Structure formats: structure tokens, C-alpha cells
C-alpha positions as CSV (number, residue, x, y, z in Angstrom):
1,X,-15.3,72.1,46.3
2,X,-15.5,69.3,44.0
3,X,-13.3,66.3,44.5
4,X,-11.7,65.0,41.4
5,X,-10.5,61.4,41.5
6,X,-7.8,60.2,39.3
7,X,-8.9,57.5,37.0
8,X,-7.1,54.3,37.8
9,X,-5.7,52.3,34.9
10,X,-7.4,49.0,34.3
11,X,-5.6,46.1,35.9
12,X,-4.3,43.5,33.4
13,X,-2.3,40.3,33.8
14,X,1.0,40.0,32.1
15,X,1.3,36.5,30.7
16,X,4.9,36.8,29.4
17,X,6.6,35.2,32.4
18,X,3.9,32.6,32.6
19,X,5.0,31.3,29.1
20,X,8.5,30.8,30.4
21,X,7.3,28.9,33.4
22,X,5.2,26.6,31.2
23,X,8.1,25.8,29.0
24,X,10.3,25.1,32.0
25,X,7.6,22.7,33.4
26,X,7.3,20.9,30.1
27,X,11.1,20.4,29.9
28,X,11.2,19.2,33.5
29,X,8.5,16.6,33.0
30,X,10.0,15.4,29.8
31,X,13.4,14.9,31.4
32,X,12.2,13.4,34.6
33,X,9.5,11.0,33.3
34,X,10.3,7.3,33.0
35,X,8.5,5.1,30.5
36,X,7.5,1.7,31.8
37,X,6.7,-1.2,29.6
38,X,3.8,-2.5,31.5
39,X,1.8,-3.2,28.3
40,X,4.2,-5.9,27.1
41,X,2.9,-9.5,27.5
42,X,4.8,-12.5,26.3
43,X,2.5,-15.1,24.7
44,X,3.4,-18.6,23.6
45,X,1.6,-19.1,20.4
46,X,0.9,-22.7,19.2
47,X,2.7,-23.8,16.0
48,X,1.1,-25.5,13.0
49,X,2.6,-28.3,11.0
50,X,0.4,-27.5,8.0
51,X,2.3,-26.5,4.9
52,X,1.1,-23.8,2.5
53,X,1.4,-24.0,-1.2
54,X,3.2,-21.2,-3.0
55,X,1.1,-21.7,-6.1
56,X,-1.8,-19.8,-4.6
57,X,0.3,-16.6,-4.5
58,X,1.8,-17.0,-8.0
59,X,1.2,-14.2,-10.4
60,X,1.8,-13.9,-14.1
61,X,1.8,-11.0,-16.5
62,X,0.8,-11.5,-20.2
63,X,2.3,-8.7,-22.4
64,X,1.0,-8.1,-25.9
65,X,2.9,-5.6,-28.0
66,X,1.6,-3.6,-31.0
67,X,2.7,-6.3,-33.4
68,X,0.5,-8.9,-31.6
69,X,3.5,-10.7,-30.1
70,X,2.8,-12.4,-26.8
71,X,5.3,-12.3,-23.9
72,X,5.1,-13.9,-20.4
73,X,6.6,-12.1,-17.4
74,X,7.1,-14.5,-14.5
75,X,9.4,-14.0,-11.5
76,X,11.1,-11.1,-13.2
77,X,11.9,-13.1,-16.4
78,X,10.2,-12.3,-19.7
79,X,10.0,-14.7,-22.7
80,X,8.1,-14.7,-25.9
81,X,5.4,-17.3,-26.5
82,X,2.7,-18.1,-29.0
83,X,-1.0,-17.5,-28.2
84,X,-1.6,-21.3,-28.2
85,X,1.1,-21.9,-25.5
86,X,-0.7,-19.6,-23.1
87,X,-2.7,-22.4,-21.5
88,X,0.4,-24.3,-20.2
89,X,1.6,-21.2,-18.4
90,X,-1.7,-20.6,-16.7
91,X,-1.8,-23.8,-14.6
92,X,-1.3,-23.2,-10.9
93,X,-1.5,-19.4,-11.3
94,X,-3.7,-17.4,-9.0
95,X,-3.4,-13.9,-10.5
96,X,-2.9,-12.7,-14.1
97,X,-2.3,-9.2,-15.5
98,X,-2.8,-8.5,-19.2
99,X,-0.7,-5.6,-20.5
100,X,-1.3,-4.4,-24.0
101,X,-0.1,-1.6,-26.2
102,X,-2.5,1.3,-26.5
103,X,-2.7,1.0,-30.3
104,X,-3.6,-2.7,-30.1
105,X,-7.0,-3.9,-31.3
106,X,-9.3,-4.5,-28.4
107,X,-10.3,-7.9,-29.8
108,X,-6.7,-9.2,-29.2
109,X,-6.9,-8.2,-25.5
110,X,-10.4,-9.8,-25.2
111,X,-9.1,-13.1,-26.8
112,X,-6.4,-13.3,-24.2
113,X,-8.8,-12.4,-21.3
114,X,-11.3,-15.1,-22.4
115,X,-8.6,-17.7,-22.6
116,X,-7.5,-16.8,-19.1
117,X,-11.1,-16.9,-17.8
118,X,-11.5,-20.4,-19.4
119,X,-8.6,-21.6,-17.3
120,X,-10.5,-20.7,-14.1
121,X,-8.5,-17.6,-13.1
122,X,-10.8,-15.0,-11.5
123,X,-8.2,-12.5,-10.3
124,X,-7.5,-10.6,-13.5
125,X,-6.1,-7.1,-14.3
126,X,-5.7,-5.2,-17.5
127,X,-3.1,-2.5,-18.2
128,X,-2.3,-0.4,-21.3
129,X,1.0,1.2,-22.0
130,X,2.4,3.4,-24.7
């Protein structure tokens, strides 16, 4: 007589309860952990009696509309000027932005840029608006 063996099902591990245990461990460690501030070091920094000038951080915006009118925007205030008056506003300025209308002749923008460059300002930006 032949012996027939029953086939055993393959053994597999059920991971469903393991997920619950992992979540419980995470919650336990989050609640029971204390955070120490060992990395904090108090340092007494030396002070300086040197004064800085605010003129180095001053910026100015030159606005040119489509009718070739010049405006100066400084500290949130805008006023109309002539092209010849531009030199007196450029003294002590570190940064200048030239904003022009998109329909303006390019030569008008270049005249303003060359006057700004002649005053020794190297930090210059150009914007166009509609």
C-alpha cells in the first residue's frame, strides 16, 4: 500500500499585529522622551563702538514714464524731477534702479544709465513696466 501524505500549507508570518506593536512603541517613546538642551552655550560677545553709515545701504529708484518725465522714488516717496537734477539725488546712494515704460525709447534709458554710472554707482538695475 502506498502512503499518501497530506500536503502541509506553507508557513507564513502574519505581520498585522506587528504593525500595532510598532505604533504603540512609537507613541510610548514619543511621550516618555525628554529633550535636553545640552547644545546651548552662552557666549559673551565683544561689543564695538564703531558706527556704520546708513548711506551705504541707501537705494533709489529712477522712474521714467512714456512722456519722458523723470520721477525719483526714495523711502516710499515719489516726486517729479528734471533730468539735470538727477545728479544731486545720486550723492551718497549705493544702489539705483531705473524703471522705464515699455514704449519708451531705449536711448532715454541709456542716457539715465550713463549719468548714473558717471556718478560712480556700480550697483544698477533696470526694470520695464507696462
